[in-house]
N, C-alpha and C positions, 0 to 999 in steps of 0.2 A: 566239275568243280576243282579249283586249284587247292591243293593241300599245302599248307604252310608248315614248315619245320621251325620249331623254336631254335634260336641261336644259342650256342654254348657260350659261357662266360668268356672263354678265350677268343671267341669270334667277335666280340663287341668292341674291340679296340680301345679299351679303357686306359686312361692315363695312369702312370705311376704317380706317387705323391711328388716325386722330384719333377716329373713332367708337368704336373698340375701347377706346382709352385713357379715354374718358369714360363708358363703359358700366358698369352695376352688375356687379360681379364676384362669382363664387362665393367664399365666405369661406374660401379655401384658399390656402396657400402650399405650394409644392413644394420640397423640400430634396433635393438630389442629393449623396449622401455618397460622395465619391471614385469617381465614375463615369468609367471610362477611355475608353470609346468616344465619339468626337465625333458619330458617327451617332446613338447613343442620346441624347445631349444634344439634338441637333437634333430628334429625334422627340418628346422630352418637351416641347420648346418648341412644336412644332406641335400636339400634343394639348392642351397648356395653353391655347393660343390658342383651340382649338375649344370648350373648356369655360369660357372666361372666368376663368381662374385669376388671382388677384391678383398673384402674384410668384413667381419661381423663385430659389432660393438655390443657387448653384454652389459647392461646398465642396471643400477639399483639392486633389486632383489633377484634379478635374473641369475640363474645358476651358471656355473662355469665348468668346463672340463678340468681335470678328468673326473668323470662321474659315471657310474655304471648305467644310470637311466638315460643320460645324454648319449652315451655310447650305443645303447641298445637301439635307439631310433636313428642316430647319425651313421651307424655302421662304419665308423672310422673317419667320416668326413671332418670330425673335429681335429683330425691330424693334418688334413690337407688345406682347409680354409683358414687363413690367418684370422685371429681374433684378439680382442683386447677387452679388458674389464674397465668400466668407469663407474664410480660410485654415484655419479649424477648424470642423468640423460641430458639435461640442459648443458652441462659442461662439455659432454661429448659432442653434442650438436653444434655448440658454439665453436669448438675446435675444428669440426668438419667444415663449417662455414668459412673459417679463416683459411682453410686449404682449398677453397673454391668450389665446394660441393653445393648443389642446390638441395635444400632440405625439403623433403616430401613426406608429410605425415599421411599415413593411410588411416583415415578417420572420417566419421560422419560429422560434418560441421556445416554451419551456414556458409554458403558460397563455395562448397567443395566442388571439384571438377570430377565428373564421372571418368573412371579409368579409360573407357573406350573413347573418350573425347580428349584425353591428355596425350600429347605427342612430345616425348623427350627429344631434345636436340642432340644429334650425333656429336660426339666429342666432348660433351658436357658431362661432368661428374655429378652423380646423384647419391644422396643419402636417403634411403627409404626407412622410415620409422614405423615400427609395428608395436602396438601397445599391449597392455595387460589384458588378460582374458576376460575380466569383468569390467574394468574401468576404461579400457582403451588407452589411447595415447594421452598422457597428462596434458592438461590445459596449458601449463607453463611451456611445454614443448610445442604445442599447437601454436601458441602465441609467437614463437620465433621461427616457425616454419615459413618457407617461401611459398608453398602451395600445399593444399590438402586434397588428396584424391580419395574417391569413394568407389568401391566396387558395386555396380548396379545389382540390386536384389529385388525379386518380385514376390517372394513368399511371405509367410507369416513371421518368420524370424528376421531379426534386424542385424545379424552379424554372422561372420564365418569364424571358425576356429582360426587362431592366429597362424598356425602352420599352413592351413588352406589358403588364407589371405596372402601369405608370403609366396606360395606357389603360383597363385593366379597373377599377382603383380609382377613377380620376377619373370614369369613366362611372357607377359605382355611387354615388359621392357626389353627382354631378350629379342623378341620378334621385331619390335620397333627400332631397336638400336643396332642389333647384330645382323639381322636377316634382311630387313628392308633395304 
């Protein structure tokens, strides 16, 4: 049997914040629509750091750094990933549309596209909108989205935690845009 040795942190080749800031990013902005949990916000920062996301837009009641609860789950990623606060998710999304982003709400709606059946176009910029833990993405944002994608689910529950959803969707985009 082959024994595997855990790698030391210094063996992982992690980027410094300056190296992260100057790295080519995944052409994705993450938009958090009224996310209540600061732990979820921090987790999204950490996942966005892992996948070299361009920027996070924190909208409405979504908490912003610096905050100890965000830092606890972000582990410092709030310092590497660019972010901006917007009081209105609709205004943030409209601004991203004007910058050429395709707006993708991650939400269960009529005519949603299953994530495994959605193929992003290489070179296209995407804004991925994740919603409130209870109410999801606001209908006003769904109304101006270019497409809504849904993560297939087979169990008795009908949703994932927002930070889990972000991890699943960002990984899928990373594989389809950066790796393929």
